[in-house]
C-alpha positions as CSV (number, residue, x, y, z in Angstrom):
1,M,46.2,-99.7,52.7
2,K,43.1,-98.6,50.8
3,M,41.0,-95.5,50.9
4,F,37.4,-96.6,51.1
5,C,34.8,-94.1,49.8
6,V,31.0,-94.4,49.9
7,V,28.8,-91.8,48.2
8,Y,25.2,-91.5,49.3
9,A,22.2,-89.1,49.4
10,D,22.6,-86.6,52.2
11,Y,19.2,-87.4,53.7
12,L,20.6,-90.8,54.8
13,D,23.6,-89.4,56.6
14,E,22.6,-90.4,60.1
15,S,21.7,-93.9,59.0
16,I,25.0,-94.3,57.1
17,T,27.2,-92.9,59.8
18,N,25.5,-95.0,62.5
19,A,25.8,-98.2,60.5
20,F,29.6,-97.8,60.2
21,K,30.0,-96.7,63.8
22,Q,28.0,-99.7,65.1
23,A,30.3,-101.9,63.1
24,G,33.3,-100.4,64.9
25,Y,34.4,-97.9,62.2
26,K,34.6,-94.6,64.1
27,K,37.5,-92.8,62.2
28,Y,36.4,-91.2,59.0
29,T,36.4,-88.0,56.9
30,K,33.1,-86.8,55.6
31,M,32.5,-84.5,52.6
32,H,29.3,-82.5,52.4
33,D,27.2,-80.8,49.8
34,E,28.3,-82.8,46.8
35,T,26.4,-82.7,43.6
36,G,26.4,-85.1,40.6
37,E,24.6,-87.4,38.2
38,G,24.8,-91.1,37.9
39,E,23.5,-93.9,35.8
40,K,21.4,-95.6,38.4
41,S,20.1,-92.7,40.5
42,K,18.5,-89.4,39.9
43,A,20.7,-86.3,39.5
44,K,21.3,-84.5,42.8
45,L,22.3,-81.0,41.8
46,G,20.8,-78.9,44.6
47,T,18.4,-77.2,42.2
48,F,14.7,-76.9,41.9
49,T,14.6,-79.4,39.0
50,S,17.2,-81.7,40.5
51,P,16.9,-81.4,44.3
52,G,19.1,-83.0,46.8
53,R,22.8,-83.4,47.4
54,N,25.2,-86.2,48.2
55,K,27.8,-86.8,50.9
56,S,30.9,-89.0,50.9
57,L,32.4,-90.9,53.8
58,L,36.1,-91.8,53.5
59,M,38.1,-94.2,55.6
60,A,41.7,-95.3,55.4
61,L,42.0,-99.0,56.2
62,P,44.0,-102.1,55.7
63,D,43.0,-104.1,52.5
64,E,41.5,-106.9,54.6
65,E,38.8,-104.6,56.0
66,I,37.3,-103.8,52.6
67,P,35.1,-106.9,52.3
68,R,33.4,-106.1,55.7
69,L,32.7,-102.5,54.6
70,L,31.2,-103.7,51.3
71,E,28.8,-106.0,53.2
72,I,27.6,-102.9,55.2
73,V,27.1,-101.0,51.9
74,R,25.2,-103.9,50.3
75,R,22.9,-104.1,53.3
76,L,22.3,-100.4,53.2
77,R,21.7,-100.4,49.5
78,G,19.1,-103.1,50.1
79,E,17.4,-101.0,52.7
80,H,17.4,-97.9,50.4
81,P,17.4,-99.1,46.8
82,D,16.7,-95.7,45.2
83,A,19.3,-93.7,47.2
84,G,22.1,-94.1,44.7
85,F,24.7,-95.7,47.0
86,H,28.2,-96.2,45.4
87,A,31.3,-97.5,47.0
88,F,34.9,-97.2,45.7
89,T,38.4,-98.1,46.9
90,F,41.6,-96.3,46.0
91,K,45.2,-97.5,46.6
92,M,46.6,-95.2,49.3
93,E,50.1,-94.3,50.3
94,E,50.7,-92.1,53.3
95,Y,53.6,-89.7,52.9
96,I,53.6,-87.8,56.2
């Protein structure tokens, strides 16, 4: 199992959520009001000089699903090249 995480600008939330739902991924956890700075995107710190915030969408999935999710992220990045999309996976172990 892997934890798949995609971080994106909050103004794209509806587009991102809909893209994953249309692909059949309807179970997720979403984190709101995140701030940060990256190498390839503008800082989103929720301030006057660095407006905006991020959101993260997390999904626990079998390893073989990850390539399909990455294709969705690549397509979305192409549609929104300046939004600062990033995708990560983490090894996951469920204890309870």
